[in-house]
C-alpha positions in Angstrom: 68.5 9.1 29.3 68.6 13.2 29.0 66.0 15.0 29.7 65.1 17.1 26.9 61.6 17.6 25.5 61.9 18.7 21.7 61.5 22.2 22.6 64.6 21.8 25.2 66.6 20.3 22.1 65.5 23.0 19.6 66.6 25.8 22.2 70.0 24.4 22.8 70.7 23.6 19.2 69.9 26.9 18.5 72.2 28.1 20.8 75.4 26.1 19.5 74.8 25.7 16.3 73.4 29.1 15.1 74.3 28.7 11.9 72.3 25.9 11.2 68.7 28.3 10.6 65.9 26.0 9.1 66.4 22.9 11.0 63.9 22.1 13.6 63.9 18.2 15.7 60.1 17.8 15.4 60.5 14.0 17.2 62.4 12.6 19.5 62.6 8.8 20.4 64.5 6.3 22.9 67.4 5.8 19.9 66.2 8.4 17.2 65.4 11.6 16.3 63.2 13.5 12.9 64.3 16.7 12.1 62.9 18.7 8.8 65.4 21.1 7.3 62.8 23.8 6.2 63.8 24.1 2.3 64.5 27.9 0.3 66.1 28.8 -2.8 69.6 29.1 -1.2 69.6 24.8 -0.7 69.2 24.4 -4.1 71.4 23.6 -7.2 71.0 24.6 -10.8 68.8 22.1 -11.9 66.0 22.7 -9.4 67.3 19.9 -7.0 68.5 20.0 -3.2 72.5 20.6 -3.2 74.4 17.6 -2.0 76.1 19.5 1.1 72.8 20.9 2.1 71.6 16.7 3.0 74.9 16.3 3.9 74.3 19.1 6.6 71.0 17.9 7.5 72.4 14.3 8.0 75.3 15.8 10.6 72.8 17.8 11.9 70.2 15.2 12.7 72.8 12.5 14.0 74.1 15.5 16.6 70.7 16.7 17.9 70.0 12.4 18.1 72.8 12.3 19.9 72.6 15.2 22.3 69.0 14.1 23.0 70.3 11.0 25.0 73.6 12.5 26.4 72.8 16.3 26.9 74.4 19.6 26.5 77.9 18.5 25.3 78.5 21.2 22.8 81.8 19.4 21.4 80.7 16.1 20.4 82.4 15.7 16.9 82.0 14.1 13.5 84.8 11.7 13.3 84.1 10.1 10.0 81.0 9.9 7.5 79.7 8.6 4.4 76.2 9.4 2.3 74.6 7.8 -0.3 72.7 10.0 -2.5 69.7 7.9 -4.1 67.3 10.0 -5.9 66.6 13.3 -7.2 64.7 15.0 -3.9 61.5 17.2 -4.7 62.7 20.9 -4.6 59.8 22.4 -3.8 59.8 19.8 -0.8 61.0 20.0 2.9 63.4 17.4 3.7 63.0 15.0 6.8 65.9 13.6 8.2 65.3 10.0 10.6 68.5 9.7 13.0 68.6 6.2 14.3 71.8 5.7 16.8 73.0 2.4 16.2 75.6 2.8 19.2 75.9 5.0 22.1 79.3 4.3 23.7 81.5 6.3 25.9 83.9 7.8 23.7 81.8 7.2 20.0 78.7 7.3 18.9 77.8 5.6 15.2 74.1 6.0 13.7 72.4 6.3 10.3 70.3 9.0 8.9 67.9 8.3 6.2 66.4 11.3 4.8 63.5 11.4 2.2 61.2 14.5 0.9 58.1 15.5 3.3 55.4 13.3 1.9 57.2 11.2 0.0 57.7 7.5 1.1 61.4 7.3 -1.0 64.5 7.4 0.5 67.0 10.1 -1.2 70.0 10.3 0.5 71.3 7.6 3.2 74.3 8.7 5.4 76.5 6.5 7.9 77.6 9.1 10.9 80.3 8.1 13.8 80.4 10.9 16.4 83.7 11.4 19.0 81.6 12.2 22.4 84.2 14.2 25.0 85.1 12.1 27.7 83.9 15.0 30.6 80.5 14.6 29.3 79.4 12.8 32.7 80.7 15.7 34.5 78.2 17.9 32.4 75.2 15.8 33.2 75.5 13.6 30.1 75.3 9.7 30.5 77.5 7.6 32.6 
């Protein structure tokens, strides 16, 4: 497992993914991370709901964070497959919380699920299934061997 604390992971993500403003890793577990999206007006679509692309980006960012929390600083891990189910309308006035859970972390592929909820809500608003490709040189860069 990588020696990332929450602060270290947030700092590294800000460095390699600076366009992802408003995303904060709040917790790192053995096989998961929890990420908060601080919802702003730019995330809303007409009708007062959080846009689908925003929820997809949160799912993708969260899975990336979960993988990096385990393998270390491997900036070139990339999404190879993704699917998302939008299940109910999130509350526009609340942040979104994503729980990304790794189901399999292999040498070249990582597979996981992400559940997204409105802050304070129990119901899942979106569920994503994500697969990432991990570059083979990760062992040389301090990741898992």
